LUMRO-705513 format. One record per residue: chain; residue number from 1; x, y, z of N, C-alpha, C, O, CB in turn. Coordinates in steps of 0.001 Angstrom, whole numbers, plus 524288, in hexadecimal, padded with zeros to 5 digits. Each point is the difference from the previous one (the first is absolute). Glycine has a CB too. Layout:
(A, NUM, (X, Y, Z), (X, Y, Z), (X, Y, Z), (X, Y, Z), (X, Y, Z))
...
END
This chain:
(A, 1, (D1430, 38BC2, 5B922), (7FABF, 7FF03, 801E0), (8003D, 7FC18, 8048B), (802BE, 7FC10, 7FFB9), (7F97C, 805C6, 7F73F))
(A, 2, (800DC, 7FF52, 80D30), (7FFE8, 7FC9E, 80498), (7FBC4, 7FBD8, 7FF7D), (7FBEA, 800E1, 7FDA0), (80775, 80683, 807D9))
(A, 3, (7FDAE, 7F427, 7FCC5), (7FC05, 7FBE8, 80059), (7FC2E, 80186, 8044E), (8016A, 802C7, 803AA), (804EB, 7F631, 7F922))
(A, 4, (7F4D4, 80534, 802BF), (7FC0C, 80132, 803FA), (801C7, 7FE60, 8056D), (7FF1C, 802CB, 803CF), (7F9F9, 7FC22, 7F573))
(A, 5, (80971, 7FC8A, 80716), (801EF, 7FE09, 8050A), (803D9, 803E4, 8026C), (7FFD3, 800FF, 804B3), (7FEFA, 7F5B3, 7F82E))
(A, 6, (804A7, 80B7C, 7FFE8), (803D6, 803C9, 801F1), (7FD66, 80514, 801B5), (8017B, 8024E, 803F4), (80537, 7F9C1, 7F624))
(A, 7, (7F571, 805AB, 802EE), (7FD27, 804CF, 80160), (7FD46, 7FF51, 8053C), (8003D, 8036F, 8035B), (7FE73, 7FEB0, 7F31E))
(A, 8, (7FEBC, 7F973, 80A36), (7FD41, 7FEF7, 804EB), (803D5, 7FFD8, 80487), (7FEE5, 80214, 80432), (7FA3A, 7F8E7, 7F6F8))
(A, 9, (80B5F, 80295, 80407), (803EE, 7FFA8, 80426), (8020B, 80578, 8016F), (800BC, 8012F, 8049A), (801CF, 7F5C6, 7F83D))
(A, 10, (7FE5A, 80C4D, 7FF49), (801D4, 8055C, 800FC), (7FBD2, 8031B, 802E8), (80136, 802CB, 803B9), (80468, 7FCE0, 7F42C))
(A, 11, (7F581, 7FFDD, 80671), (7FBC1, 802C6, 802A5), (7FF6F, 7FE2C, 805A9), (7FF3C, 80333, 80382), (7FC29, 7FDD6, 7F3E1))
(A, 12, (804FB, 7F9DE, 80984), (7FFC5, 7FDF6, 80556), (80479, 80224, 80346), (7FF3A, 8017C, 80482), (7FC72, 7F664, 7F831))
(A, 13, (808FB, 80848, 80110), (8048B, 8021A, 802B9), (7FF00, 805AB, 80195), (8010C, 80185, 80471), (804E2, 7F86D, 7F685))
(A, 14, (7F80C, 80927, 80168), (7FEED, 80580, 80125), (7FBCA, 8009F, 8042E), (80076, 80350, 80374), (80218, 7FEE8, 7F366))
(A, 15, (7F95B, 7FA99, 808D3), (7FBD7, 8003F, 803F6), (8022A, 7FEB0, 8056A), (7FEF4, 802C5, 803CA), (7FA61, 7FAC1, 7F562))
(A, 16, (809A4, 7FE4D, 80728), (80246, 7FE69, 80501), (803B1, 80431, 801F9), (7FFDA, 80163, 8049A), (7FF5A, 7F529, 7F8E7))
(A, 17, (80414, 80B77, 7FF1D), (803BE, 803FD, 8018A), (7FD3D, 804E2, 8020C), (80185, 80224, 80407), (804C2, 7FA62, 7F552))
(A, 18, (7F5AE, 80539, 803E4), (7FD17, 804A2, 801B7), (7FD4B, 7FF10, 80537), (8000A, 80366, 80367), (7FEA2, 7FF1B, 7F343))
(A, 19, (7FF00, 7F8F3, 809F9), (7FD4D, 7FEBD, 804DE), (803E5, 7FF94, 8047D), (7FF04, 80202, 80441), (7F9FE, 7F94B, 7F6B2))
(A, 20, (80B65, 8021D, 80421), (803FE, 7FF7D, 80414), (80208, 8055C, 80190), (80080, 80121, 804A5), (80204, 7F604, 7F7EB))
(A, 21, (7FEA6, 80C28, 7FFA4), (801CB, 8054F, 8012F), (7FBF6, 802F0, 80332), (8014D, 802C1, 803B9), (803EC, 7FD4E, 7F40A))
(A, 22, (7F5E6, 7FF53, 806BF), (7FBC5, 802A5, 802CB), (7FFB3, 7FE28, 805AB), (7FF9D, 80331, 80393), (7FB71, 7FDB4, 7F3FE))
(A, 23, (80520, 7F9F4, 80942), (7FFB9, 7FDED, 8054C), (804B0, 801B4, 80347), (7FF64, 8017A, 80489), (7FB97, 7F6E2, 7F80C))
(A, 24, (809A2, 80771, 80127), (804B4, 80181, 802E3), (80000, 805D3, 80145), (8014F, 80188, 8045E), (80397, 7F73D, 7F73B))
(A, 25, (7F9A4, 80A79, 8009E), (80090, 805A4, 800CA), (7FB71, 80271, 802E3), (800B6, 803DE, 802C5), (8047D, 7FC5B, 7F531))
(A, 26, (7F620, 7FD9A, 80774), (7FB73, 8028E, 8023B), (7FF64, 7FF23, 805D9), (7FF4C, 803BB, 802F4), (7FC8A, 7FB48, 7F47D))
(A, 27, (8046D, 7FC19, 80A3D), (7FE90, 7FF28, 80574), (8023B, 7FB31, 80299), (7FEB2, 7FEFE, 80485), (7F978, 80590, 7F944))
(A, 28, (80B10, 7F879, 7FFAF), (801C9, 7FB26, 80265), (805F4, 7FFEF, 80056), (802B6, 800AC, 7FC16), (7F559, 7FAA4, 80077))
(A, 29, (809EA, 803DD, 8082F), (8059F, 7FF93, 800C8), (801C7, 7FA57, 8005F), (804A1, 7FED8, 7FF69), (7FB31, 809BD, 80518))
(A, 30, (7FC8D, 7F3F6, 7FC76), (80137, 7FA83, 800EA), (7FFCB, 7FCF4, 7FADC), (7FBCF, 7FF7D, 7FDB2), (80094, 80130, 80B77))
(A, 31, (807FC, 7FD55, 7F50A), (8001D, 7FD58, 7FAF0), (7FCA4, 7FB0B, 7FFFB), (7FDDE, 7FE9A, 7FBEC), (80B1D, 804FD, 802A6))
(A, 32, (7F680, 7F9BC, 805DC), (7FCA0, 7FB62, 8002A), (7FA54, 8017B, 7FEF6), (7FD37, 7FD2F, 7FD46), (808EC, 7FE92, 80912))
(A, 33, (7F827, 8089F, 7FBCE), (7FAA8, 801C8, 7FF01), (7FF58, 80163, 7FA42), (7FC05, 7FEB3, 7FDA3), (80347, 804A8, 80B93))
(A, 34, (80488, 7FF3E, 7F48D), (7FFC2, 8014F, 7FA6E), (7FF7A, 7FB07, 7FCC2), (7FCED, 7FFCF, 7FC4F), (80883, 80848, 8053D))
(A, 35, (7FD85, 7F3F4, 7FFD0), (7FFC8, 7FB19, 7FD0F), (7FAA2, 7FD81, 80080), (7FDE8, 7FE07, 7FC25), (80BB2, 800A9, 80543))
(A, 36, (7F421, 8015B, 80345), (7FABD, 7FDC5, 8009B), (7FBF9, 80328, 7FCE0), (7FC61, 7FDBF, 7FDC8), (80615, 7FEF2, 80B32))
(A, 37, (7FE24, 80875, 7F6D7), (7FC81, 8032F, 7FCC6), (80098, 7FE9D, 7FA3B), (7FC23, 7FFA0, 7FD2B), (8045F, 8079E, 80973))
(A, 38, (8044B, 7F802, 7F7AD), (800E7, 7FE8A, 7FA8E), (7FDF9, 7FA82, 7FEDC), (7FDE9, 7FF08, 7FBC7), (809F1, 806CE, 80410))
(A, 39, (7F8BF, 7F690, 803DD), (7FDDC, 7FABD, 7FF53), (7FA0A, 80036, 7FF95), (7FD9F, 7FCF0, 7FD28), (80A00, 7FF48, 807DB))
(A, 40, (7F604, 80769, 7FDD6), (7FA56, 800B2, 7FFA8), (7FE73, 801D5, 7FA85), (7FBF0, 7FE72, 7FDF2), (803B5, 803AE, 80BAF))
(A, 41, (8039F, 8012E, 7F40C), (7FEA0, 8029F, 7FB23), (801C8, 7FD2C, 7FB09), (7FDD4, 800EC, 7FBD0), (802A2, 8073C, 80931))
(A, 42, (8037B, 7F468, 7FB69), (80245, 7FD8D, 7FB5A), (800EC, 7FA34, 800DF), (800EC, 7FE55, 8046A), (80349, 80A23, 7F93B))
(A, 43, (7FB8D, 7F46F, 7FE2C), (80160, 7FA72, 8007F), (805B6, 7FF5F, 801AB), (80366, 802FC, 7FE5F), (7F5EA, 7FABE, 7FABD))
(A, 44, (807A6, 7FE66, 80A1B), (80547, 7FF33, 80216), (803FF, 7FF2D, 7FBA2), (80470, 801CF, 8006F), (7F79F, 7FA53, 807A7))
(A, 45, (80272, 8012F, 7F3BF), (803BA, 7FF18, 7FBB9), (801A4, 80518, 7FD67), (80481, 8008C, 7FE67), (7F77D, 7F6B2, 8001D))
(A, 46, (80066, 80C84, 8010A), (80166, 80519, 7FDCE), (803E9, 802C0, 8038B), (803B3, 80273, 7FE24), (7F37B, 7FE3A, 7FD8D))
(A, 47, (807F9, 7FEE8, 8096C), (803A1, 80282, 803A9), (80565, 7FD78, 7FFC5), (803FA, 802B3, 8002F), (7F479, 7FF8E, 805A3))
(A, 48, (807AC, 7F8A2, 7F9C9), (8050B, 7FD4D, 7FFB7), (802E3, 8016D, 7FAF6), (804C4, 800A7, 8000A), (7F78F, 7F7F3, 80553))
(A, 49, (800DB, 807E0, 7F660), (80265, 801AB, 7FB10), (80215, 8058C, 80086), (80442, 8013D, 7FE25), (7F5AE, 7F8E1, 7FCC7))
(A, 50, (802FF, 80932, 807A1), (80191, 80579, 800D0), (80512, 8004F, 8031F), (80372, 8031B, 7FEBA), (7F320, 7FFA4, 800FF))
(A, 51, (809E8, 7FA15, 80453), (804A9, 80047, 80359), (804ED, 7FE61, 7FD10), (8044B, 80196, 80179), (7F615, 7FC91, 80648))
(A, 52, (80518, 7FEC0, 7F42A), (80491, 7FE7D, 7FCE0), (802B3, 804BE, 7FD99), (804A3, 7FFCF, 7FEBC), (7F70C, 7F7A7, 7FF5A))
(A, 53, (80161, 80CC9, 8014C), (80223, 804A5, 7FD6D), (8020D, 8040F, 803E1), (801ED, 8041C, 7FE68), (7F7E2, 7FA4C, 7FA4A))
(A, 54, (805CB, 8007B, 80C4D), (80193, 803CA, 803FB), (8058C, 7FF0E, 801D9), (8024C, 7FBE1, 7FF10), (7F471, 804DF, 803B6))
(A, 55, (80B53, 80320, 7FFD8), (80528, 7FF75, 8026A), (7FFB0, 7FBE9, 80454), (7FBEA, 7FF5E, 80275), (80660, 80A11, 7FB6B))
(A, 56, (801EB, 7F3DB, 8030C), (80028, 7FBEA, 803FC), (7FEA3, 801FE, 80573), (7FD93, 7FD2E, 8030C), (8091F, 7FE5C, 7F79B))
(A, 57, (7FAD1, 80940, 8069D), (7FF27, 801F4, 8054E), (7FAB0, 80298, 800B0), (7FEEA, 80220, 8042D), (80AA3, 7FF19, 7FC8E))
(A, 58, (7F323, 7FEA9, 7FB50), (7FAD0, 80252, 8006B), (7FCD2, 7FCF0, 80410), (8006D, 7FB3A, 8005F), (7FFEF, 807DE, 7F623))
(A, 59, (7FC77, 7FFB9, 80C82), (7FCD4, 7FD76, 8040F), (7FBE6, 7FC5F, 7FDA0), (7FE54, 7FC3E, 8027E), (80317, 80B83, 8034E))
(A, 60, (7FD01, 7F95E, 7F577), (7FC3D, 7FCA9, 7FD4F), (80311, 7FBFA, 7FCDB), (801B5, 80105, 7FB9F), (7F77A, 80648, 803E9))
(A, 61, (80777, 7F423, 802CC), (802FA, 7FBDF, 7FD63), (7FD3C, 7FAC4, 800BD), (7FC43, 7FF97, 80300), (80C30, 80562, 7FE67))
(A, 62, (7F96A, 7F715, 7FBDD), (7FD69, 7FAE5, 80035), (7FFB8, 7FDD7, 8058B), (7FC01, 7FDD9, 80197), (8071D, 80072, 7F55E))
(A, 63, (80112, 80247, 80BEC), (80016, 7FDFA, 8055B), (7FBC6, 8029C, 80351), (7FD3D, 7FD62, 802F1), (80C69, 800DE, 7FC3C))
(A, 64, (7F5E0, 806DC, 80056), (7FC11, 802E5, 80308), (7FA77, 7FE86, 7FE4E), (7FC7B, 7FF99, 80340), (809E2, 807D1, 7FDD5))
(A, 65, (7F8E5, 7F7CA, 7F9E0), (7FAD3, 7FE68, 7FE1F), (7FEA5, 7FA9A, 8021B), (7FBA5, 7FF27, 801DA), (80585, 80640, 7F5FD))
(A, 66, (80279, 7F6FD, 807E7), (7FEF3, 7FAB1, 801DE), (7FF0B, 7FFF4, 805E6), (7FCE1, 7FCE5, 801EF), (808A9, 7FF81, 7F6CA))
(A, 67, (7FD1F, 80702, 80A19), (7FF33, 8005C, 805A9), (7FA71, 801E1, 80138), (7FD9F, 7FE41, 803CC), (80C04, 8039B, 7FD78))
(A, 68, (7F454, 801AC, 7FB89), (7FAE4, 80259, 8010B), (7FB74, 7FD31, 7FD69), (7FB7B, 80123, 8012F), (80917, 80736, 7FFAA))
(A, 69, (7FC8B, 7F400, 7FBA5), (7FBAB, 7FD7A, 7FD3D), (7FCA1, 7FCB1, 803A1), (7FB91, 7FEB9, 7FEA7), (809E5, 80136, 7F951))
(A, 70, (7FC8D, 7FEAB, 80C94), (7FCF8, 7FCF3, 803BD), (7FD3A, 8036A, 80409), (7FD54, 7FE00, 80376), (808F7, 7FABB, 7FB41))
(A, 71, (7FA56, 80C58, 800D7), (7FD31, 80396, 8036F), (7FB0A, 801B9, 7FD2F), (7FFAE, 7FF8E, 7FB39), (808C1, 8038C, 80921))
(A, 72, (7F3C0, 7FED3, 7FE7B), (7FB05, 80157, 7FD83), (80079, 804A0, 7FC40), (801FE, 80427, 80161), (7F97C, 7F873, 80686))
(A, 73, (8029E, 8028D, 7F348), (7FFB4, 80443, 7FC37), (7FB3B, 7FF72, 7FC76), (7FF3A, 80329, 7FC75), (80A85, 7FD95, 803CA))
(A, 74, (7F316, 7FB49, 800AF), (7FB17, 7FF50, 7FD2D), (7FBB3, 7FED7, 803EE), (80108, 7FE0C, 80445), (803B4, 7FEA7, 7F3AA))
(A, 75, (7F665, 80488, 80694), (7FB8F, 7FF29, 80387), (7FFCA, 7FA4D, 801CB), (7FEBB, 7FEEA, 80483), (7FC4D, 8084E, 7F6FA))
(A, 76, (80634, 7F531, 80105), (7FFC3, 7FA6C, 8017D), (803FC, 7FE9C, 80435), (7FF9D, 7FBD1, 80256), (7FD4E, 80221, 7F4AA))
(A, 77, (806E5, 8056F, 80A07), (803DC, 7FF09, 8041B), (7FE19, 801BC, 80563), (80269, 7FEB5, 803F4), (8048D, 80257, 7F55B))
(A, 78, (7F4BE, 801DB, 806DC), (7FDFF, 801C7, 80512), (7FE01, 7FB64, 8032A), (7FE1E, 7FC26, 7FDD1), (7FF7E, 80C87, 7FE47))
(A, 79, (802D0, 7F7BA, 80907), (7FE3C, 7FBCD, 80383), (7FA1C, 80030, 800E5), (7FDE9, 7FCDE, 802FE), (80AD2, 8034F, 8015D))
(A, 80, (7F490, 8037D, 7F910), (7FA4C, 8000B, 8000D), (7FE1F, 8007A, 7FA5F), (80303, 8011F, 7FC6D), (7FCAF, 802F9, 80CAC))
(A, 81, (7FB34, 7FB04, 7F63B), (7FDB6, 80086, 7FACC), (7FA9E, 8027D, 80072), (7FE67, 801A7, 80439), (8069F, 7F67B, 7F891))
(A, 82, (7F83E, 80820, 7FEE6), (7FADE, 80272, 7FFEC), (7FC20, 7FD75, 803B3), (7FCBA, 802B0, 80246), (80501, 7FFBD, 7F4A0))
(A, 83, (7FE97, 7F86B, 809C1), (7FC6C, 7FD3C, 8038B), (800BD, 801DD, 805A0), (7FC37, 8008E, 802EA), (803EC, 7F79B, 7F720))
(A, 84, (804B5, 808CA, 80773), (8010F, 801FF, 80542), (7FD9C, 8056D, 800B7), (7FDE8, 8013D, 80426), (80A6D, 7F987, 7FC2A))
(A, 85, (7F801, 80870, 7FB9D), (7FDCE, 80543, 80055), (7FA09, 7FFDB, 80037), (7FD9A, 80323, 802BF), (80A2A, 8004E, 7F863))
(A, 86, (7F5DB, 7F8F7, 80204), (7FA4F, 7FF71, 80024), (7FE48, 7FE5D, 80577), (7FC1B, 801FE, 80200), (803BB, 7FB9B, 7F46A))
(A, 87, (80303, 7FECC, 80C05), (7FECF, 7FE74, 80562), (8006E, 8049C, 803BC), (7FD60, 8002D, 80406), (805D8, 7F6D6, 7FA01))
(A, 88, (8001E, 80CB3, 80097), (800D8, 804A7, 8032E), (7FBAA, 80407, 7FF2E), (7FFB4, 803DE, 802D8), (809EE, 7FA86, 7FCB6))
(A, 89, (7F2F4, 800B1, 7FC7E), (7FBA6, 80380, 7FF0E), (80060, 80330, 7FAFF), (7FCA1, 80341, 7FEEE), (8027B, 7FD21, 80A81))
(A, 90, (804EF, 7FEB4, 7F388), (80072, 802BA, 7FAF9), (7FC1C, 7FDA5, 7FC29), (7FEDF, 7FB54, 80030), (80AB4, 806AD, 80172))
(A, 91, (7F467, 80145, 7FAE7), (7FC89, 7FE15, 7FBEC), (80345, 7FDD7, 7FB7F), (80454, 801CD, 7FEF0), (7F4B2, 804C0, 803A3))
(A, 92, (804BD, 7F582, 7FAD1), (802C5, 7FD9D, 7FB9A), (7FF0F, 8035A, 7FB28), (7FC20, 7FF55, 7FD3B), (802FA, 7F787, 806B0))
(A, 93, (80489, 80CC5, 7FB20), (7FFB9, 8036B, 7FB6D), (80587, 801C3, 7FE8F), (803D6, 7FDF9, 80212), (7F306, 80515, 80071))
(A, 94, (80981, 800B8, 7F9F2), (80514, 801DB, 7FE2A), (80351, 80227, 8047B), (804CB, 7FF99, 7FFE5), (7F727, 80272, 7F770))
(A, 95, (8018A, 80037, 80C8E), (802E8, 80236, 8046D), (80335, 7FBDF, 802D8), (80406, 80137, 80255), (7F506, 80584, 7FEA6))
(A, 96, (80535, 7F478, 7FED5), (802E5, 7FBB8, 8027B), (80573, 7FF8F, 7FD8E), (803E1, 7FF6E, 802C8), (7F3A6, 7FBC0, 7FF1B))
(A, 97, (808BB, 80515, 7F8FF), (8050A, 7FFDB, 7FD4D), (80358, 804B6, 8014A), (804C4, 7FF96, 8007F), (7F713, 7FB63, 7F860))
(A, 98, (8019B, 8098D, 807AA), (802E1, 804C2, 80164), (8025B, 7FF8B, 80573), (80469, 801B0, 800EB), (7F5A3, 80393, 7F957))
(A, 99, (802FF, 7F875, 80955), (801FB, 7FF47, 80557), (804B2, 7FC53, 7FFE7), (803F7, 80115, 8027F), (7F2FE, 80066, 80144))
(A, 100, (808A1, 7FA37, 7F965), (8045C, 7FC55, 7FF9A), (804C3, 8029D, 7FD85), (8046A, 7FF13, 801AD), (7F537, 7F97C, 7FD9C))
(A, 101, (80581, 80AB5, 7FCBB), (8045B, 802C5, 7FD8D), (80286, 803C9, 803DB), (804C9, 80071, 8002D), (7F6D2, 7FEBA, 7F713))
(A, 102, (80139, 8038C, 80BD2), (8021F, 8038F, 803F7), (80324, 7FD02, 80418), (80424, 801C5, 801B0), (7F449, 8044D, 7FCDF))
(A, 103, (80596, 7F569, 80303), (802D9, 7FCC9, 803C6), (80530, 7FE27, 7FDA9), (80401, 7FFF3, 802AA), (7F376, 7FD29, 80161))
(A, 104, (8086D, 80164, 7F708), (804DB, 7FE5E, 7FD6B), (803EF, 80475, 7FFF4), (8049C, 7FF2F, 80117), (7F65C, 7FA82, 7F953))
(A, 105, (80341, 80AFA, 80458), (80392, 80479, 7FFDE), (8027F, 800EA, 80558), (8049C, 80154, 80057), (7F5FE, 802B4, 7F886))
(A, 106, (8026B, 7FB47, 80B3A), (8021E, 8008C, 8054A), (8040E, 7FBB6, 80109), (80434, 8010C, 80217), (7F347, 80300, 80103))
(A, 107, (80737, 7F729, 7FB6B), (8036D, 7FB88, 80101), (8050D, 80057, 7FCCA), (80415, 7FE24, 801BC), (7F3FE, 7FC67, 8003D))
(A, 108, (807AF, 807C4, 7F977), (804C7, 800AC, 7FCE7), (803F1, 8033A, 8030D), (804AC, 7FEDD, 7FFEE), (7F62C, 8008C, 7F7B4))
(A, 109, (80347, 80497, 80B09), (80382, 8034D, 80321), (8014F, 7FD96, 80548), (8041C, 80118, 8023E), (7F825, 806A7, 7F94E))
(A, 110, (80041, 7F4FC, 8066B), (800B3, 7FD98, 80529), (7FEC6, 7FA2A, 7FFA0), (7FBCE, 7FE5B, 801AC), (801DC, 80A2C, 802E4))
(A, 111, (805DD, 7F453, 7F94B), (7FEEA, 7FA66, 7FF42), (7FE7E, 7FD25, 80506), (7FD2D, 7FC1D, 7FFD5), (8090A, 8041F, 7F8CE))
(A, 112, (7FBA7, 801AC, 80BC7), (7FEB2, 7FD72, 804F4), (7FA3C, 800A6, 80171), (7FE22, 7FD57, 8038B), (80B0A, 8042F, 7FF5F))
(A, 113, (7F3FA, 801EE, 7FA73), (7FA65, 800A3, 800EF), (7FCD4, 7FBB3, 7FD5A), (7FB42, 7FFB9, 800C0), (80619, 809EC, 7FFF5))
(A, 114, (8011E, 7F30F, 7FC45), (7FD27, 7FBFC, 7FD1E), (7FEBF, 7FB54, 8037B), (801EF, 7FBAC, 7FF30), (80279, 80739, 7F894))
(A, 115, (7F854, 7FE1A, 80C19), (7FDC9, 7FBC8, 80326), (7FA35, 8012C, 800A3), (7FE5F, 80485, 7FFCE), (80A40, 7F9CA, 8050B))
(A, 116, (7F458, 7FDAD, 7FBE5), (7FA4B, 8007B, 7FFDA), (7FDF9, 80400, 803EB), (7FCC0, 80348, 7FEAB), (802C4, 7F373, 7FE78))
(A, 117, (80260, 80901, 807A1), (7FE1E, 80389, 8041B), (80106, 805B8, 7FE8C), (7FC7D, 80343, 8005E), (80522, 7F5B8, 80659))
(A, 118, (80310, 80830, 7F7AD), (8016A, 80562, 7FEA4), (7FCED, 801E5, 7FB3C), (7FE28, 80470, 7FFE6), (80AD3, 7FA13, 803CD))
(A, 119, (7F67C, 7FE24, 7F866), (7FD2C, 8018B, 7FB4B), (7FA35, 800EB, 8011A), (7FDAB, 8039C, 7FDD8), (808BF, 7F751, 7FCD7))
(A, 120, (7F74C, 801E3, 8089B), (7FA87, 800D7, 8016A), (7FF58, 80533, 802DD), (7FC3B, 802D6, 7FF13), (80269, 7F36D, 8017C))
(A, 121, (80504, 80AF8, 802E4), (7FFC1, 80502, 802BE), (80096, 8048E, 7FC26), (7FD27, 803DB, 80054), (8068A, 7F7E0, 807C5))
(A, 122, (7FFFA, 803CC, 7F44E), (800B2, 80414, 7FC07), (7FB25, 8008B, 7FC99), (7FE80, 80456, 7FE8F), (80B20, 7F9EA, 80169))
(A, 123, (7F3E8, 7FD56, 7FEBF), (7FB39, 8002B, 7FCDC), (7FBA9, 802D9, 802F6), (7FD21, 8031C, 7FDB7), (80570, 7F475, 7FDDD))
(A, 124, (7FCF7, 8075D, 8097F), (7FC1C, 802D1, 80337), (8011A, 805DA, 7FFE5), (7FC69, 8032B, 7FF8B), (80289, 7F4F4, 8064E))
(A, 125, (80604, 80949, 7FA92), (80184, 80582, 7FFD2), (7FEA6, 80274, 7FAC1), (7FE25, 8046E, 7FFC6), (8090B, 7F9B3, 8068A))
(A, 126, (7F9C1, 7FEFA, 7F57A), (7FEBD, 801F3, 7FAC4), (7FA20, 800A5, 7FF4E), (7FE35, 803AC, 7FD77), (809D3, 7F7FC, 7FF0C))
(A, 127, (7F500, 800C0, 805C1), (7FA4B, 80052, 7FF90), (7FDFA, 804DC, 802B9), (7FC19, 8024D, 7FE62), (80354, 7F3F2, 80136))
(A, 128, (80345, 80B4D, 80494), (7FE67, 8049F, 802F0), (8012E, 8051D, 7FD40), (7FE09, 8041A, 8018F), (80360, 7F6C8, 80660))
(A, 129, (801D2, 804E8, 7F3F1), (80191, 804D2, 7FD3E), (7FB8D, 801FC, 7FCB6), (80088, 80400, 7FD62), (808C4, 7F915, 80273))
END
């Protein structure tokens, strides 16, 4: 019989593994982007525990995670926030969060876009959609 802690750890491992496989196989060739997507989706400690079980030469490793943990992977890492979008003319509602999430998704793939000017321009473009 497994302890609850062990069951949770196994389930987390499987979730991370399935998500990583999905990101690698579906549309992402860049391992740094995959890591930022995983950091967005899972707590960093779960990812670090997961990497302990991988082969040393796997692209998803502790060093790669630590390198990417300072790059944007959460909305709070964006160089703009909801107040900036409201100043731009967005209404304060659920769509504001959706716009920020869309901007985050763009920045995960293009970390260099995480500057106020670029994000405001992208937000204007999103508003036009």
